[in-house]
Each structure stands twice: as C-alpha cells, then as structure tokens.
N, C-alpha and C positions, 0 to 999 in steps of 0.2 A: 331862652335861645335868641341869639342875635339874628338880625335880618341883614343879609348881604345882597345887594342889587348890583349887577354889573351890566355894562353895555359897551358896544363898539361904535366908534364914529370914524368913517373913512373920509379922506379929503375930497374924494370924488368916486364915481361909480365906474366910469369907462377908462380903461388903461390900454396902452399898447405894449406889445412885447418889447422888453428893454427898459420900460419905465420903472420907477421906484414907487411902490405903494406906501403911503403914509397914513397914519391914523392915530387915534388915542383910545385907550381902554379906560373907562370910568368905573369907579367902585364907590358905592355909598354904604356906610356901616352905621348902625344905630347903637351897637354895644361892642365891647371888646370881642375880637374874633381872631382865632388862629387860622392861618392859611398855609397849608403845606406847600402849595405852589399855585401861582396864577400864570397859566400858559395860554399863548396864542398860537393857533395852528393855521397855516396857509396850505391849501391843497386844491386840486381839481377833482371832480367826481362826475360820473355819468348817471343819468336817470332816463327812464323811458320804458320800453318794452322788455329790455334785458335786465339781468342782474347788474347791480351797481359795481363799477370799478372806480378806483381812485389812484392818484399818484402825485409826484412832485411835492411831497409833504415837507414842510419846513416848520419847526417849532421854536418859538421864542419864550423863554421864561422871564416874566416881567416882575415877579415878586414872590417872596416866601418869607414868612414871619408872622407877626401879630399886628392886626389892625386895631387901632383905637377908634372910637366913634368919630365919624367925619366923612369927608369926601376926598377921593384920591384920583389922580390921573397918571397914566403911564403911556407916554408916546412910544410908538413903534414904527418901524419901517422895514421893508424887504424888497429886493430886486426881482423883477420878472425876467429871468434869464433863459428859461426853457419851459416847454410844456405845450399842450395843444391850445389852439385858440378857442374861444367860446363858440359853441355851435348848437343850433336847434334844428334838428331834422325830423324825419317821419317816425323813425324808431328810436333814434339815439339823440340825446342832448348832452352837451358837455358844458359844465359851469364851474366857476372858480368861487372859493369861499375863504373867509377867515372865521375861525371858531375860537371863542374865548371861554375858558373854563377855570373856575376857582375850586381847588381841592380843599374842602372844608371837612375836618374830621367829624365823624358821627352826625353828618347832615347830608341832605341832598345837595349835590354840587350845583351851584348856580352857573348858567351858561348863556351865551348869546352868540348868534351867528349872522354874518352878513355876506351877501352875494355881490360879486363884482364881475365886470365884463372885461375880457382880454381880447384885443383885436390885433391884427397884423401891424407891426411897426414899419417904418420907412425902409429899413434894410434887413428886417428879420426874415429868416427862412427856417422853417421848422416842420418836422414831422415826428410823430410819436414813434413810429417804427424805424428800424435801422435803414438809413438812407442808401445802404448797399454800395455798389461799385461807383467809380468816378463817372460823372455825368457824361463825359465824352466817349465813354467806352461802348463799343458796339456789342450787341448781344445776338449771337447766332446759335440756333439750336436745331436739333432734329430729334424725333422720338427715339428713346433708348430701346434697343431691341431686346425683348425679353421672351423667353420660350413661352408659347401659349399654354404649355402644361403647368408651368410655374404660375402664370397669370391666373389660371382657372382654380388654383388652390384657394384663393381668397374668397371668391363667390361660393365655392363648394362648402366652405365652413358655415355658410348660412343655408344653402339649398338642401344639403343632406339632412341636417337636423329638422328642417321644415318638413321634408318628406317623411321622416320618422314620426313626427308628431301627427301628421295627417293619416298615415297608413296604420301605424301600430297603436298610437295612443288615442286616436280619434279626437285629437284636440284641433278643431277646425280653426279657431282664432289664432293660436300661437303658430300652428303649422302653416296657415295661410300667410301670416306676416313673414316668417322666416323664408318660406318658399318664394314669395314675391320679391323680397330683398335680394335673395340669391339670384333670381332671374334678371333683375335690373342690373345688379353688379356684373353678372356674366356678360350682358350685352354691352355695358359701358366699357368693360375691360377689353373686349375683343373687337369693338366697333372700328377703331382706328387701325387695328391690326389687319382686319379684313379689307378696309379701304386701301391700305398700302399694298395689298396683293395686286391691285390693278394700277394704283397711282404711282407705285414706287416710293422711295423714301422722300417724305415731304420735309423740306428745310424752310425755316422761318427765321427772320432776323429783324430786330429793332435797332434803330440808329442810337437809341438811348433808352434806359428804363428809369431814369430819374429826371423829373420834369417839374417846371413851375407853371402857374397859370399863364397862358399866352404862348407857351412853347409848342413846338410841333414834334410829333412822334411819327416816324415813318416805319411801316411794317412791310417787309418784302417776303414773298412766298414763292418757292420754286420747287418743281418736281419734274420727273421724266417718266411717263407712264410705261408700265411693263406690258400693257395690253391696250388695244384700241378701246376707248371709253367715250361715253357721252356725258359731258358736264353740264348740269342744269344751271349752276351758279357757283361763284366763289365770292363769299362775303366776308368782310372784315369789319369789326365794330369796336368802338371805344365805349366802355361801360363803366359807370360808377354805381355802387350799391352799398347799402347798409345791411349788416348781419348782426342780429342780437340774439343772445341765448338767455332763456329764462328758466329758472328752476334747476334741478339737478337729478341725477339718477333716472329712475323710471318716470319722473315728473318733468324731465327736461324738454323744453320746446325751443325750436329755432325759428326765428322770424327773418324774412328777407324783404328788402324793398329796393327797387332800382330807381335811382333818382336822375340818372343821365344815360342816354344811349345815342350814339351817332354811328350810322351804318353806311358803308360804301360797298359797291359791287365791283369786282375786278372785271376787266373787259373780256377775258378769255372764257367763252362758253361754247357749247355745241360739241361736235365730234372732235376728238383729239386722237391722233394716230399713235401707235406704239413707237417709243423712242423720240417723240417730239418734245423738246425741252420747253417747259412753261416757266416763265419768270415775270412776275408782276408785283406792283406795290401800291399801297394806299397811305395817305397822309392825313393825320388828324391834328387839330389844334385843341390844346387843353383850355377849357372855358376860363374866361378872365376871373370869374367868381368861384372857381373850383375850390372845394374844401380839401384840406390836406388829408392824405392817407393816415389812418388811425388803426392801431391794433392793440387790443387788450385781451384779457381772458374771456370776457363775455360780449364785447362790443367791438365790431370792426367796421371801418369805412374803407372800401376796397375799390381800387381802380384797376382795370385790366383790358387787354386787347383779346378779342375773341375771333377765331378764324374757323370758317366752316366751308368745306368743299362738298357740294351736293352732287353726288354721282347718280345718274339715272339707273333705277332698278338695282341699287347696291347700297350698303351702309355708307353714311356720310363720314368724312374725316373731320374731326372737331378737335380743337385745341384752344387752351386759354393761357395767355402770357401775363403774369402780374406786372404792374408798373407801380412806381412810387411817385406820388404828387406831393410836393412841398409848397407851402404858401408863404 
C-alpha cells in the first residue's frame, strides 16, 4: 500500500474581509496511487458551549487521477467576500478553516486542516443575519392587542397537564415542572397586558435598527395613563449577549452570557395623573469594538434595546426590541 502525505501551506494567517487567500497543497507519494479527488474546502465554523454550526463553504477540486511516486504541489486561491469575522467570546467562538482531503479508494483518506483569521476590512460591512430594512428607516411599534383568553391558551397547555400529573398521577417531578412552566408563562403573557390597564398603550420607536460601531441609536417611549399611577422608574438599556444551544431533545441545554450592558433612566418618575402624556427618549452609542450580530441554528450573538417601566404595587411593563449591529 502506498503512503500519501498531504499538507497545506497558506501565504499568511491573518486576512481582512475582501482579501484573497492564497496557498499551496503539497502531496508526497512513495508508490503509484489512485486519487478519486483532491479537494480543498474553505468554511467558517463555531465551537464552544453550543453545538457546532458552519457556513460559507467553498470547495475547490485540485486533482483527480493517478499519482506516480514523487512530490506534487497545487496552488489555490479564493476570495473572502462574505461571512462572519473571527470571534472568540465567552460561549461562542467563530473560526475560519481550509480543509484538504484526498479521496483514496480502499484506504483511510489523508487530511490536513489549517485555521486562519478573518478581520474587518477597511470598507467591509457584514452581518450573518438579514440586515433588514434600510438603515435610515424609523421603527415605531406598540404592543399588539390580543384577547387575554387567547393569550392564556398557551400557558394552559403546560399548566393543566402539570396539575394532572400532580393530582391524578402523583408524579411530583413532571407535574412540578409543567406547573411551574405554566405559571411562569402565564405571568409573562399577562404582565404587560396588566401594566397597560393603568399605563394605557405604550408606544416605542427607534431611529434605526441597523447600526455600525460608533453609531447612535435613539429610543423614544410614550404613553398616556388611563389611571393615576406612581412610577418608580423608566429604564432603557442597550444589551449584547451570547446564546448557545448544546445537545438536542431531552438533553438540550441553553447557555446565556451578557457581554455588554449600558443602562439609562428616563427623567419622568413619581406620581403621574390620568391623561398626562409622557414622552421621553434615551440615546446609546454602539461600542467601537462591537461584535456583529450573528444568528445560526445553535449560536446567536444578539443586540437589543430593553425597556422597563416600574409601576409601584403593580406588574412592570417590559419589552425588548432587537437591533442588528454590522461591523
């Protein structure tokens, strides 16, 4: 049996988006050897706490045929036109690779893999997720009105089975889990609904939801109370976090890590009379070194604006507005 050794040599390790990656695939053969295909694959992949995701795969076929004893070299090149930048975070890492493989019949296929780094280019702007509407478009929203009876159907699908397990099947573990999830969902679903019984309809608007590092995002909040209320605080925060999913099915686990938070308090607090219109805003700057938004099946890098209106002796009004950061 012949011995086939292969290896990859790159012209450098660090690249910028828009660069051309160049290298050479080397093959050393000691006896005549048939190769169905010698392929080089370029791709990015995640690793860390979550299941691995990959993308932007490009495959080059460098050779197919019969090698005679000797040494061979196959130059290759490919352009870095799109994809995420290399990233090393708390839960999620994103790296780029070239993988060389020789398909040898009736033998273990020899392989080699090299990692390289992709950084932001001078004019590159990229995000893995859909960049959404035009950058200059305002985003104005208010909570969609849904009948509380319809809303309660979702948590009841957990709560009622939980009570059944507890009362009739004496299954404390499963019954407790289902009942707890049902109670939490019930509160989350009706929390803002109850808050708006006193606050009135809460409207919120961003000046843009597509931003680059150094850009400013302005969040405006307005409402007119239906009843006299006492507001402890109105806070708006800019948050960046990683979310990684590991395993699947009953063994699935979700991990979360917040890597950035900037919080501001709006000025209006204290007693607010019925019919008094409240209108205030907060402004945040996206950090100069902000990582781009990233979304795959198991690994997300999320940027969002969080709004919380703390009402004295009443459920808080809470909402989250996703934004997209491109680098």
